TORBADREN-449551 format. One record per residue (C-alpha): residue in one letter; y, x, z. Coordinates in steps of 0.001 Angstrom, whole numbers, plus 500000, padded with zeros to 6 digits. Example, Ala and Ser with C-alpha at 12.3 -4.5 7.8 and 13.67 -1.06 7.14 Angstrom:
BEGIN
A495500512300507800;S498940513670507140;
//
This chain:
BEGIN
M164637625300605236;N166283628006603346;T166628630706600713;I166332634450599785;I166348636667596919;I164252639655595901;S165145642438593585;R163302645317592191;K162139648237593768;V164455651223593407;A164285653186596499;K161475651701598658;S160246652602602063;Q161106654322605174;S159744656637608040;C160447660042609902;K159040663640610016;V156056664823611917;L157926666012614994;K159880662411615269;Y156576660839614916;K155062662965617747;A158028661957619691;L157401658283619095;I153804658691620176;T154897660279623512;C157288657599624207;T154618654936623440;S152274656754625951;I155029656639628532;F155733653056628219;F152050652202628588;S151870654311631720;L154684652540633108;V153177649223632623;S149938650174634016;F151621649705637456;S151977646062636778;Q148430644627637466;V148804640779637427;K146089638321636690;D148098635088636030;T148956634775632346;T149959631027632287;S153771632032632550;V153644634152629466;N152411631929626771;Q155921631942625414;L156571635493625745;D155619636129622053;E158666634017620953;V160964636086623187;L160367639113621071;V162662637695618407;S164940635711620619;A167862638201619793;V167983637343616207;R166836633594616219;V168757630395616780;T168138627039618173;T169633623634617396;K172180624458619941;T173558627142617631;P176130626166615040;V174074627732612202;S172178626124609251;F168471627269609494;S164843626474608744;N161641627214610498;L158249627732609057;G155201627862611152;K151656629331610922;K150145625970610137;E152664625351607126;I152123628801605950;K148409628763605904;F147953625627603937;R149003627414600815;N148272631157601546;L145811631859598744;G147154635228597754;Q150777634381596446;D153609636398597993;I155833635071600948;P158754634216598725;I156392631872596877;L155146630226599893;M158977629610600895;N159764628182597522;Y160454624776598839;L162953625536601405;P166525624393600952;S168641626519598656;V165766628726597475;V164995629952594241;T161803631881593453;T160521634046590630;S157594636246589740;D157413639071587395;A153820638558586421;G154416634884586296;N151885633798588903;G153253634801592366;V151372637824592774;G152850641374592583;Y156557641724592166;T158144638251593290;G161808637362594168;I163732634976596020;R167546633984596127;V169313631972598762;R172420630065597945;G172604632144594769;S172416635548596683;D169871637944595817;A167269639734598200;T169728642907598377;R172086640580600293;V169490638956602683;N168893640644605834;V165004640509606694;T163473641595610178;I159932641807611314;N159944641419615051;G163542641971615220;I163237645271613375;P165042645924609952;Y162884645773606963;N165288645919603723;D165256649059602207;S168097651294603504;E169235652539599856;S168495649568597578;H168997646820600355;G165879645251598603;T162890643548600323;F159708644639598430;W156968642143599488;V154563643722597129;N154318646693599650;M152943644178602363;P150426642139600395;D148972639256602516;F151505639758605165;A151709635879605591;S148076636136607164;S149627637866609995;V152791635864610421;E152991633444613365;S156324631934612354;L159555632610610430;Q163167631384610641;L165482631498607543;Q169137631267608508;R171296630434605726;G174921631925605306;V175956634698607600;G173956633311610440;T174185635339613784;S174148638965614406;T171006640652613501;N169677644261613174;G170061646181609824;A172458645178606857;G174812642295607125;A173486638825605809;F175567637659602838;G173367634920601635;A170696634428604450;S168727636296606932;L164988636125607450;N163186636990610552;M159398637014611032;L157306637079614011;T153870638638613656;D150665637156615206;N150775635805618861;F148138637314621189;A144940634894621712;K143403634290624775;D139927633465623275;S137984635867620969;S137726634876617271;G137167635874613875;E138054634831610514;I136911635380606912;S138946633953604034;N138104634244600389;S139897632723597419;L140051632885593662;G141712631280590852;S143595631533587494;F144153634972585835;N141224636286587659;T143229636207590932;R141165636587594093;K142066637326597737;H139708638614600428;T140767638602604107;V138915639340607339;K140658639022610855;F139362639269614401;S140772639056617935;T139055640217620902;G141060637577623151;L142334638714626555;M140054641199628182;N140381641368631779;D143108638625631504;H145349641473630191;F144511643285627067;E143772641837623559;I143102643841620156;A143430641977616780;G143432643091613221;R143383642043609532;L142071643738606237;S143139642103602997;A142518642815599394;I144287641142596488;K143661641417592976;S145073639617589698;D145511640169585989;G148748638223586180;F149930635485583723;I151878638362581536;D149878640725579530;R148838643713581738;G150678642173584612;A147864643418586809;S148015643948590613;D145692645658592968;L146888645300596540;K145446646136599808;S146756645858603277;Y145884646225607029;F147262644993610325;L146170646217613789;Q147766645030616998;G147072645901620654;T148665643739623390;Y149208643993627085;V149966640801628986;G151084640599632653;K152596637985634577;T156230639135633578;T155312641557630790;L154365641589627264;I153774644883625397;K152681645214621846;A151776648237619674;L151423647245615973;V150292649339613033;F150365647534609599;G151086648343605875;G149600648234602491;T149192650151599011;E150106648460595785;K149295649380592091;T151049647037589697;Y151328647356585937;Q155034647144585130;S156137643656584007;W159767643746584320;N160700644284580747;G161102640547579952;I160806639063576577;D163521638027574007;G164076634548572721;E161904634708569722;T159060636179571434;L159309633414574163;K158781630825571498;N155754632551569997;D154128634886572544;R155063633859576272;T152794636369577752;F153800639500575831;N154656642555577671;S156428645418576050;A155873648061579056;G153958651090578058;A154123650367574206;F154223653483571996;T153179654408568532;D150545657376568348;E150465660336565949;Q148414658239563487;G151103655430563490;N149042652873565475;A150636650688567985;R149247651231571421;F149879650563575132;Y149780653259577705;D147292652306580488;N148914653431583396;E152467652342582965;T152369651439586641;D154123651137589965;N152304652868592831;Y153375652648596470;Q152060653007600043;Q153894651861603120;D152855652211606657;H154905650712609595;S154351651374613240;Q156001649279615997;L155960649279619756;L157576646132621289;W158108645633625007;N159404642393626674;E160166642121630374;K160928639006632235;I162817640582635080;S163735637309636895;D164163633442636228;N167681634521634579;W167110637721633001;S164748639300630279;T164888642444628289;N163498643510624888;F162784647026623625;A161241648353620520;L160721651631618794;H159526651720615189;Y158692654129612379;T157906653550608655;K156643655865606031;G156781655145602339;K155624657202599554;G154942656518595747;F156072656582592214;Y156532654707588916;E154841656184585795;N155957655791582209;Y155119656866578732;K158420658093577089;E158400658179573285;D160717661029571573;A162476661964574964;D165021664577574816;F163996668182576106;A167412668326577909;D166964665210580027;Y164017666835581432;G165414670454582090;L163341671722579120;Q164432674049576196;S164208673074572816;V160987674610570924;G162541676059567813;A164018672996565926;I162151670612568089;T164296668923570459;T162111665804571601;T158690665154572763;D156486662405573957;L155947662654577529;V154503660981580757;R156783661125583698;Q156637659950587427;K159697659003589194;W158828659579593034;L160118658224596349;E159227659623599694;N161152658143602587;D161221657844606408;F162683655160608447;Y162767655119612284;G164929653972615266;T165018651531618090;T166310648009618718;F166993646654622271;S168522643402623978;A168973641801627254;N169187638255627827;Y170834636230630825;K170233632367630800;D171180629669633274;E171880625904633031;K175154626654631299;L175081630117629889;D172913631802627402;V173924635251626563;I172421638102624609;F173460641695624592;G171562643953621930;G171704646368619220;G170007648991617319;W170045652631615997;N168077653649612974;K167981656497610464;Y166592656707607027;E165670659978605237;G164677659722601511;D163511662001598690;H163931661131595164;F162380663522592489;G160609663350589155;K157810665084587485;V156553665425583856;I152814665200584170;W152122665527580429;A153945666391577289;R153003666591573611;N155283669812573645;A155562671308576921;S158270673863576311;Q158752676026579369;S157614673479581925;E155060674367584630;L152812672110586464;G154574670663589436;D158032671217588342;R160601668768589223;Y163270667642586595;Y165413666114589412;D165282666455593143;D167731664333595107;Y167988663131598731;A169628660531600910;N170226660239604625;K171719657018606226;T172453656335609738;D172998652735610930;G173821651539614329;N175091648460615814;V175959646621619038;F176403642895619607;A177042640246622203;K176443636720621686;A176544633561623912;N176425629931624066;Y178371628249626915;Q177878624568627885;I181415623681628374;T180798620057629077;E177509617831628929;K178336617295625473;L180191620241624093;S178787623760623969;L180710626951622513;F179201629841620570;G180511633388620312;D179260636344618574;L180733639884618315;Q179178642621616416;Y180284646152615729;R178151648136613060;S178682651838612022;V177058653265608802;N176738656782607544;Y175267657354604050;K175080660428602155;A173173661061598987;N173249663086595870;G172078662182592352;V173432662925588784;Q176620664012590453;P176284666877593227;T177662664152595797;L176698660805594770;V178041659269598040;D179321660314601360;D180771657377603077;T181133656231606694;F181777652414607392;N182853650677610494;F182529646909610488;F183534644311612951;N181910641034612569;P183120638188614860;K181515634638614719;T182442631476616739;G181515627842616637;L181273624453618416;T178420622154618895;F179022618394620002;T176208616215620995;I177299612751620305;N173992611159621806;S170522611868622227;G169764611536618512;N173059613073616804;S175033616346617096;V177762618130614775;Y178790621597614557;L181647623598613190;S181341627388612775;Y182959630667611268;A181426633711610724;R182618637199609257;A180727639718607614;N180941643030605780;R178276645121604014;E178107648620602323;P177225649109598563;N173668650256597838;R172611653375595900;S172652651978592546;D176159650484593053;Y177452654029593650;E175572655352590406;G177454652647588337;G181128654256589416;N183779653035591551;V182633650527594184;K183839648735597219;S182213647362600258;E182116643482600291;K183608641211602759;L182742637588603514;N184368634619605472;D181746631776606030;F182594628383607348;E179998625977608080;L180043622093609302;G176914620487609947;W175259617261611304;R171826616842612847;Y170090613537613408;L166839613257615236;A164717610152615624;E161241609086616279;K160366609075612805;V163202610680611145;Q164908614168611194;F168041614804609021;N170099617920608513;T173049618087606415;N175499621151606198;V178625621815604115;Y179517625459603651;Y182422627433602250;M181761631333601781;A184850633194600557;Y184212636574599430;K186420639600598837;D184763642182596480;Q181645640412596320;L178793642696594716;I177740640192591949;L174776640396589620;T176112641314586081;G172836640336584313;G171940643815583500;L169049646010584666;D169030649778585132;D165985652010583754;V163671650888586365;G164344647300586440;A166864647109589381;P169699644612588990;I173067646018588155;R175943644791590221;S179695645091590325;N182722643833592615;S184350640639591751;E187522640663593509;K187879637090594544;S184822634611594559;Y183631631839596559;R180603629429597164;L181005625768598142;G178140623708598860;L176243620795600362;E172645621075601842;V170654618100603055;D167123618439604242;A165167615672605932;T161638614825607308;I160764611255607093;A157458609758608489;L157088606556606193;T153845605690607932;D151368607458610262;Q149771608815607180;L152620609586604833;I155625611935605284;I158058613039603066;R160418616115603267;P163087615987600656;N165990618646600463;F168933619411597942;T171811621607597677;L174828620878595397;S177185623653595011;A179977625432593188;N179675629077592870;K182830630605591317;N184517634083590481;T188212633657590546;D190420635417587942;L187396637661586932;A188257640654585073;V185502642650582987;E186473645799581103;G190265644842581162;Q189671641131579965;N190337638306582232;Y188004635456581723;G189621633309584427;T187278631177586844;T183737631351586057;D180138630575587309;I178605633617589352;A175497634691587692;Y172075633224589002;S173776630642590981;P172630627057589804;S174805624188590975;I171847621991591964;I168578622986593560;A166237620180594944;G162837620075596548;N160452617580598018;I157074617728599789;L155273614371600212;V152189614812602665;Y149452612222602782;T146878612467605545;P144374609713605054;I142327610992607817;E142762613693610430;N141065616579608788;L142280615884605173;H145977616997604105;I147304616387600474;S150566617708599514;W152657617023596384;L155241619598596049;Q158183619214593731;K160890621721592801;F164041621202590494;V166518624065589569;G169542623458587626;E170759625535584666;Q172394628896585562;Y174040631752583788;M172631635266583562;N175915636750583518;N179430636187584736;I181343635339581430;E179578632138580693;L178040633232577460;P176028630350575747;A173389632785575230;A173067633576578763;K172218630275580067;L169054629385581530;A167674625889581145;D166908623820584100;Y163334623224585171;F161247620967587363;V157795622091588462;N154978620325590546;D152275621557592706;L149491619869594443;N147760621190597458;V144716619922599230;V143153621164602557;Y140069619646604089;T138818620915607461;F135476620300609285;K133793621605612183;P130054622105611588;K127533622358614173;T126705626042613230;I127942629373614026;F131265628501612726;K134014626971614845;E135759625626611678;I135474625721607823;V138789625133605980;L138552624521602261;T141909624787600324;G142835623949596636;L146195624635595028;M147119623420591637;N150326624929590575;N152683623339587914;F150067620846587322;L152374619119584693;D152157622414582710;K155757622797582442;K156850625831580165;Y159767627119581915;V161823630499582785;S162773631151586338;N164767634338585731;G165961636747582938;Y168581639390582324;M170953640310579558;Y170896643287577286;D174516643559576196;I174805640032574490;Y171132639630573979;P169065637544576666;Y165545638519577953;Y163486636140579758;Y160556636122582510;P158340633038581570;Q156393631706584384;A152703630495584236;G151841626943583176;I149140625022584916;N146945627326587000;F144967626930590256;L143559628869593354;V140866627677595610;G139731629151598997;M137562629043601959;T138157630190605451;L135317630644607973;K136451630687611623;F133878631620614362;
//
């Protein structure tokens, strides 16, 4: 299992303009017209076609890559409203956090110490990371876990994929498979902090052996552990599927809206001791001198995705995948600003008055569209995939003042800044596994990626860069016997800076050489994976510990740095009823000869990179339909900056969750009723999982103590 990191929203979203959208619809209708000639009744050979949709970016045990899979059954046991990162918390090398403290709203994940801006995420093989910030904003897709069939987390560089390079991990998700039989599902859950989730799902099953329509509607609300850390989230998922003997076509639309009260300010050490839930966002003093909080200090966003996926099995050896996609994103942050300078908002002074209280909105309106494609040839010895993608991002950034105590010469609808960004990202790759002998296989992977990024900001031209990256990968897997195999691999990765990196001044693209050595053991009752990695970076963009004015992490280049670690995970069946799944990571994460503002600090720990991460899941099944899981997570101490200030150290923490799932099949209209209970942090550990530095002063994000969620799912 594995890790990822999430960072703050700074330039979310994606999509395309109306003409391009019409073109996409036209292409869609053409594809369905072509497929209509393929009338076949036998669907038995297409049961696995869904998995082929992500075969271009996924790996198996034949590939010399460290990875973890998470299936639908494992996901649904704890899917009571918390975000996908929280559901992945117990994978190896993963550290998660939540702004609101309870796993709803803005959540984050790091893998091997790398934040979300450096973790590649794809949905059905299509890039999801924001093109400008490189971040992944799960809050834009609430309850997406309810529509995920499976996910795979590849640690390290992994294999070639679409979108930005993977510098800590890559995560690919496959959405729901088609269903042969009709079904319906109603899920409701509630819990601490007034958290509740409501989900409705349906599937028509295969109509005339060929067509299925399936969908989902979800609503999640929570007050959050942190004061005013509220979330109001809604989402939808609609999928149409055509199934033929050798053909699978899916047309999907999904998305969501979110409104979250901002909770990314954190709290200082003194407040942490006395008032863990305090939130300073929206605080101001009115004209009578009363301390108040602005009631709409919120983040508001809507993101809508369209995907057309076509998998064709041409012969026993050849299959192809082709996809078109379009994403539209639009939303804003709203802030109350006290004593704001007129000049910062393009306003003139009013006599001797040069400042005013005001309410501003910082808008993002973006389009992302493109295509991905691959062809796979497979025989007894050779498995080769040729693929690639072309994607275009068009983004607008603008600000409005919607209220001011002294409005100066402003007019309704004026913009105090109006910026743009265009990014084109194309790549082609070829990767193959070749069985040299019965025991030895060779893996090779070559990718060429070209990126052009243009944007303006405070400067007339913030960035106008073109990058051409060549990313080779190779490795060997040696099968010792039926239960043991070892592998060795090397991978090269390059990636461009993000928008906020350019806003910070001179910045360089980063480079990585990743070496991995692993051993896999498989027996009847034991599965064991161990992996040693050495990741050598040039100009790694490390987190400095600081945040910008919208809560996005500030990064800077570290000329030389590395991550050296050991990852171990296992599944052990102690009895027929009792299984344990331990994992741990031991690592050294170092900057070499780090220089900050002209001062050399020598070798230091990389920020947000604990040297020990451990997890364990103990699963007890006393009877077939009752599952009891005890989940444990330990994260060692870590620094919030790169110069090892004592004040910047986050203490280690150890948390325990309890998950109970009972399923029964009543003789009623319902096929199945599932009762789920989740008690998070049941030992009531007062801990902090994340924070930042304001100069030399630490600020913290405290997480909730003991809290619970309970749910019921009715299937019919």
